[in-house]
C-alpha positions in Angstrom: -114.7 124.2 66.6 -113.2 121.4 64.4 -113.8 121.9 60.7 -113.7 118.3 59.5 -117.2 117.3 58.6 -118.5 120.9 58.8 -116.6 122.8 56.1 -117.0 121.9 52.4 -114.1 121.6 50.1 -113.9 124.3 47.4 -114.5 121.7 44.7 -117.9 121.0 46.1 -119.1 124.3 44.8 -121.7 124.4 42.0 -122.4 127.3 39.7 -126.2 127.5 39.5 -125.9 129.1 36.1 -124.7 125.8 34.7 -127.6 123.7 35.9 -129.9 124.7 33.1 -127.3 123.9 30.4 -127.3 120.1 30.5 -129.6 117.8 28.6 -132.8 116.6 30.2 -134.0 113.4 28.6 -137.7 112.7 28.7 -138.9 109.9 31.0 -142.3 108.5 31.8 -141.3 107.7 35.4 -138.3 108.2 37.6 -137.5 107.1 41.2 -135.2 109.6 42.9 -133.3 107.7 45.6 -131.2 109.7 47.9 -129.5 108.5 51.0 -129.6 104.7 50.4 -126.6 104.6 52.9 -125.6 101.1 52.0 -128.9 99.6 53.0 -129.1 96.6 50.6 -132.4 95.5 52.1 -133.9 98.9 51.1 -132.5 98.4 47.6 -134.2 95.0 47.4 -137.5 96.7 48.3 -137.0 99.4 45.7 -136.5 96.8 43.0 -139.7 95.1 44.1 -141.5 98.5 43.7 -140.2 98.7 40.2 -141.6 95.3 39.3 -145.0 96.3 40.7 -145.0 99.3 38.3 -144.4 96.9 35.3 -147.0 94.4 36.6 -149.5 97.3 36.7 -148.8 97.9 33.0 -146.7 101.1 33.6 -143.3 102.0 32.3 -140.4 100.6 34.3 -139.0 103.5 36.3 -135.6 104.9 35.8 -133.7 104.6 39.1 -131.8 107.8 39.8 -129.5 107.6 42.9 -128.8 111.2 43.9 -125.9 110.5 46.2 -124.9 108.9 49.6 -125.7 105.4 48.5 -122.7 104.3 50.5 -122.3 104.6 54.3 -123.1 101.6 56.4 -121.6 99.1 53.8 -118.1 99.3 55.3 -117.2 95.7 54.7 -116.0 94.3 51.4 -118.9 92.2 50.3 -121.5 94.8 51.0 -119.4 97.6 49.5 -119.0 95.8 46.2 -122.7 94.6 46.1 -124.1 98.1 46.8 -121.9 99.9 44.3 -122.2 97.3 41.5 -126.0 97.3 41.8 -126.4 101.1 42.0 -123.9 101.9 39.2 -126.0 99.7 36.9 -128.5 102.6 37.0 -128.2 106.4 36.9 -126.3 108.0 39.7 -124.7 111.2 40.9 -122.2 111.8 43.6 -123.1 112.7 47.1 -120.4 113.9 49.5 -119.8 110.3 50.6 -119.0 109.2 47.0 -116.9 112.4 46.5 -114.8 111.5 49.5 -114.5 107.9 48.4 -113.5 108.7 44.8 -111.2 111.6 45.5 -110.8 112.4 49.2 -110.3 116.0 50.1 -107.8 116.9 52.8 -109.6 118.1 56.0 -113.0 117.3 54.6 -113.8 114.4 57.0 -117.1 113.0 56.0 -117.7 116.0 53.7 -121.2 116.5 55.2 -120.9 120.2 55.6 -122.9 120.0 58.9 -124.4 123.3 60.0 -123.9 124.6 63.6 -127.2 123.2 64.8 -125.8 119.6 64.4 -124.0 118.6 67.7 -120.3 118.1 67.6 -120.4 114.4 68.7 -122.5 113.6 65.6 -119.9 115.2 63.4 -117.0 113.3 65.0 -118.8 110.0 64.6 -119.6 110.7 61.0 -115.9 111.4 60.3 -115.1 108.0 62.0 -117.7 106.2 59.8 -116.2 107.8 56.7 -112.7 106.8 57.7 -113.7 103.2 58.0 -115.6 103.3 54.7 -112.6 104.7 53.0 -110.4 101.9 54.4 -112.9 99.4 52.9 -113.1 101.2 49.6 -109.3 101.0 49.3 -109.8 97.3 48.5 -112.0 98.2 45.5 -110.0 100.5 43.2 -112.2 99.8 40.2 -115.3 101.0 42.0 -113.6 104.0 43.5 -112.6 105.0 40.0 -116.2 104.8 38.8 -117.4 106.7 41.8 -114.9 109.5 41.1 -116.3 109.8 37.6 -119.9 110.3 38.5 -121.5 113.7 37.8 -122.7 115.9 40.6 -126.1 116.8 39.1 -128.4 115.7 36.3 -131.7 116.6 34.8 -134.7 114.8 33.4 -138.0 115.9 31.8 -141.2 114.3 33.1 -144.6 115.4 31.7 -143.0 118.4 30.1 -141.3 119.7 33.3 -137.6 119.9 33.8 -136.5 118.1 37.0 -133.1 119.2 38.4 -131.6 116.4 40.5 -129.1 117.4 43.1 -127.6 116.0 46.2 -127.3 119.1 48.4 -128.4 122.5 46.9 -127.8 124.4 43.7 -124.6 126.0 45.1 -122.9 123.1 46.8 -122.7 119.3 46.6 -123.1 119.2 50.4 -125.2 122.4 50.8 -127.9 122.7 53.3 -129.9 125.6 51.7 -132.6 123.1 50.6 -133.0 121.7 54.1 -136.5 121.9 55.5 -135.0 124.1 58.3 -133.9 126.6 55.6 -137.3 126.8 53.8 -139.6 129.8 54.0 -143.1 129.3 55.4 -145.5 127.5 53.1 -146.9 130.0 50.6 -143.8 132.2 50.6 -140.8 132.2 48.3 -137.4 133.8 48.7 -135.4 135.7 46.1 -132.7 133.0 46.2 -135.1 130.2 45.5 -136.7 132.1 42.6 -133.3 132.9 41.2 -132.2 129.2 41.4 -135.3 128.0 39.6 -134.7 130.6 36.9 -131.1 129.8 36.4 -131.7 126.1 36.3 -134.8 126.5 34.0 -136.4 123.9 36.3 -139.9 123.4 37.7 -138.6 120.8 40.3 -135.5 120.6 42.5 -135.1 117.0 43.8 -132.6 116.6 46.6 -131.8 114.5 49.7 -128.6 115.5 51.5 -130.1 116.8 54.7 -131.9 113.6 55.7 -135.3 115.0 56.6 -138.0 114.8 53.9 -140.5 117.4 52.7 -142.4 118.6 49.7 -143.0 122.3 49.2 -144.5 124.3 46.4 -143.7 127.9 45.3 -145.5 130.4 43.1 -142.8 131.9 40.9 -143.9 134.2 38.1 -147.4 132.7 38.2 -146.2 129.1 37.8 -146.0 126.4 40.5 -142.6 125.0 41.3 -141.6 122.2 43.7 -138.7 121.3 46.0 -138.9 117.6 46.9 -136.4 116.1 49.4 -136.8 112.4 49.9 -134.9 112.4 53.2 -133.3 109.0 53.2 -134.1 105.9 51.2 -132.1 103.7 53.5 -133.2 105.0 57.0 -136.5 105.8 58.7 -137.8 109.3 58.1 -140.7 109.8 60.5 -141.3 109.2 64.2 -142.5 105.7 64.8 -142.3 104.6 61.1 -139.4 102.4 60.1 -139.5 103.1 56.4 -137.2 104.7 53.9 -138.6 107.1 51.3 -138.1 107.8 47.6 -139.5 110.5 45.3 -141.5 109.1 42.4 -142.2 111.4 39.4 -144.4 110.0 36.7 -146.8 110.8 33.9 -149.3 108.3 35.5 -150.4 107.7 39.1 -148.3 105.4 41.3 -149.6 101.8 41.7 -148.3 102.0 45.3 -149.9 104.5 47.7 -147.6 107.4 48.6 -147.4 108.9 52.1 -148.1 112.3 50.5 -147.9 113.9 47.1 -149.1 116.5 44.6 -149.6 117.1 40.9 -147.8 119.6 38.7 -150.0 119.7 35.6 -149.8 116.2 34.1 -146.9 115.2 36.5 -147.6 113.1 39.5 -145.1 113.6 42.4 -145.3 111.2 45.3 -143.3 110.2 48.4 -143.2 106.4 48.3 -142.4 104.4 51.4 -139.7 101.7 51.3 -140.2 98.8 53.7 -137.2 96.5 54.1 -136.7 93.1 55.5 -135.9 92.8 59.2 -132.7 90.9 58.3 -131.2 94.4 57.8 -131.4 95.0 61.6 -129.3 92.0 62.5 -126.8 92.8 59.7 -126.4 96.4 60.9 -125.8 95.2 64.5 -123.2 92.7 63.3 -121.3 95.4 61.4 -121.9 98.3 63.8 -122.3 96.9 67.3 -122.9 98.9 70.5 -120.0 101.3 71.0 -119.4 101.8 67.3 -120.0 105.3 65.8 -122.8 104.2 63.5 -124.6 102.5 66.4 -124.4 105.6 68.5 -125.6 107.9 65.7 -128.2 105.8 64.0 -129.5 102.9 66.1 -132.3 105.0 67.7 -133.3 106.3 64.3 -133.6 102.8 62.9 -135.6 101.7 65.9 -138.0 104.6 66.3 -137.4 107.1 63.5 -136.3 110.7 63.9 -138.6 113.4 65.5 -139.8 114.4 62.1 -143.6 113.8 61.4 -145.4 113.2 58.1 -147.3 116.5 58.7 -144.0 118.3 59.0 -143.0 117.1 55.5 -146.2 118.3 53.8 -145.6 122.0 53.0 -148.0 122.3 50.1 -150.5 125.0 49.3 -152.6 122.8 47.0 
């Protein structure tokens, strides 16, 4: 089996013991936006959601992009537009940004795909990454900034420490926080409990695995959460052409979420992102039939993945 796109470079490793050592500034509201994938129309919609918060008399959310905000933007104008807009906010690297800022030999796309992902998908992702790197080579200033991004950050919302990751607490492109890796609702593994303890966190917010969910865990008599927003820039559920972001705030969202919960005074919601249909024609112009992105993602953009909203709700209360 080819390893490009499946194996993770050694420098992707994270020491979970270091997660709890960084600062965690207090915020009234944050939007955690993983997997924008170069979708500028989704970014427009996210900025509209921010304005709705302010119009409702709430604090302007801090936008936190937790990786893979590049992908389909493999042409010069879109590459610069996405990166300049995102880098005006808080951001961490995903594997895509890591392989743009400092490519690793043999990493391919850097996705670290597990065995259950078919080989053709991996090959196409490597091809998309190669084209994106060719485009990025024309923007050395942006590549330098991408290479300097951190790989995790923390915030405090309503007194709870939120650890923002791309993959999992042990790897930038880890899949151990994928919904497929989670225990049944109401159960907790030793590894999860250990990670929460090492990070001194009540919430892990991630995205890398592209399928969203929200699950709670009783650890030491206290409720903890893992929230995966799936993809901000691609559909997340069968028959629903919407991206998704995780909203964490001290006050309720002015926009209805698809699902959510409370952790004490903290409101946690999965907020849908509805983008303009102009995105469809732009995507087709950049990635026409026969291209790797068309083959891998066109069906998802049209009909969504097989994931359902009820699959994402893994809460006990």
